[in-house]
Steps between C-alpha positions, in 0.01 A plus 500: 500500500222751558582851617366459852713193562797674350444796738475266801837349407643850457399616847570164668149462645233244402141610562255253654216713365585581138200733477671740741799530270279544196316782678822666608615511138168630364479875430162675521510568125500125431219437743294775343555379145430139583200585726631285782370731771645796684630280784700271272792740444797554728389818676379335824818291521705815441322660800599205721852469362564869566425449870722191524782681321475797736524275806793297369693804381435680831634203699798474264593865548442489873744209538749606234540864606489513881648852507248660261217723617133434428503781242798359311358148499169638367685675220699189415189282495316743276793491254528121512133425432411785265365427152826562318708285733253209499487517124882489498483185717286323240770522232685195624173304510389622157159536661346688210535192279258302720221753540154461344419837345217636289580578139500874558732477796727269305518733203587804714796332670338363816755222540766763566287754689628563851152528654385170346818316603512634856132417557548151362801441726296593805220275376746207479604567861132499603442175313802331659384619843153346454637179344801431718483732800709786632834317505490424129392854413780637715755275329387623158525864609847454647618314191367730232435843655722549804803333347806686370396821673816684403414456133131588564606811689708600198171486305252667735746770610652532149439870446643599837799268472574613143487866604760429770724305258486779242573773755800300628650400167394746225531869441183497286148494639250215485169562325230305326350558158190346347569318178134439418161411635276230357143385525161666567436729798365215714801278432804724460853361483791738557854426378760702691879519479747581775760758388824598668587826333454441128559121520207261499521198729203280599148495359180408677131482433195515722141612536623820663804719436616426853488122447682533169768718663545241776564228244735729305693577818527131584631413156749783527625373834553151356697653213715713733557197722642313199735797448622469853320798657 
């Protein structure tokens, strides 16, 4: 089974136009290396998918939270569709496995890079929208992005939630320390650790310290949850 067909089975959607799926999974680095043209990568589909995602998530929030203000819904939507959260949503799909990347992007960890994964996810949404219409794109978004919101909220609000948990259950303070940074200046990776007092809990990595802290906080929350906190 080729990778595209495997991905279709994974997401539960069969493309009529296979070229759309191929384009959605093609990073600009691959298009550049293979000289397939600057319009053959997934950036235009990402642009379209971003708009579809914003509409579907806005409708979802409007119907799901009738008591929330415009400002609170805007904040929630921003958290739900930000780069880190969309990248988090791709973990269950193993989206990175199916991407076509250039050699340089591959070697520098592109299959796990939040920006690459979040852009590709939006491109897939755009491709489904063009191939099967709004209803199919909406179904995909509800199934893979707007599902299990309680768990997703634990991720995108992890630092705030962890701070509240620590203040309510520990006498020590929460802080983060950097374990190391890797890579050249244009492609930094930060590895951070969440500490409660002198005890290390979760680790996280990301292209920024903030992203790495968010992952570390999330992993800490999962650990504390297992301990019954």
